[in-house]
C-alpha positions, 0 to 999 in steps of 0.5 A: 552070067558075069559078062551080062553085067559088064554093060550095066552101069548100075551093077553093084549099086543097091537101090538104097544107095541110088535113093540116098545119092539122089536125095543128097544131090537134089533133096526131097522137093526137087526129087519129087519134081523130077520123079513124080511119085507120092513117096517122094512128096508126102512124108518122104523117107528112104525106107518108104521110098525103097518099099514103093520102088521095089514093088513098082517097076516103072517108078524104079526105072524112072529113079534109076534113069535119073540116077544115071543121068545125074551121075553119068560121069561117075558111073562111066569112070568106074570101069 
């Protein structure tokens, strides 16, 4: 099972960390433009975003892809 995670650049990162880093980097307004979901637009908070992303796989995938695209040089250098 451990070897399956070697190619996963998000291994060891929590969804909370991903959202917090995206908000710190982009801010809520720009994040909402990049990932078009209401929890980033209307009264955004990390808590409400996590709740939505955890139960909506397509939205979570978009947020994770944005994280990878934004911080690719950092996630590649982890290993």
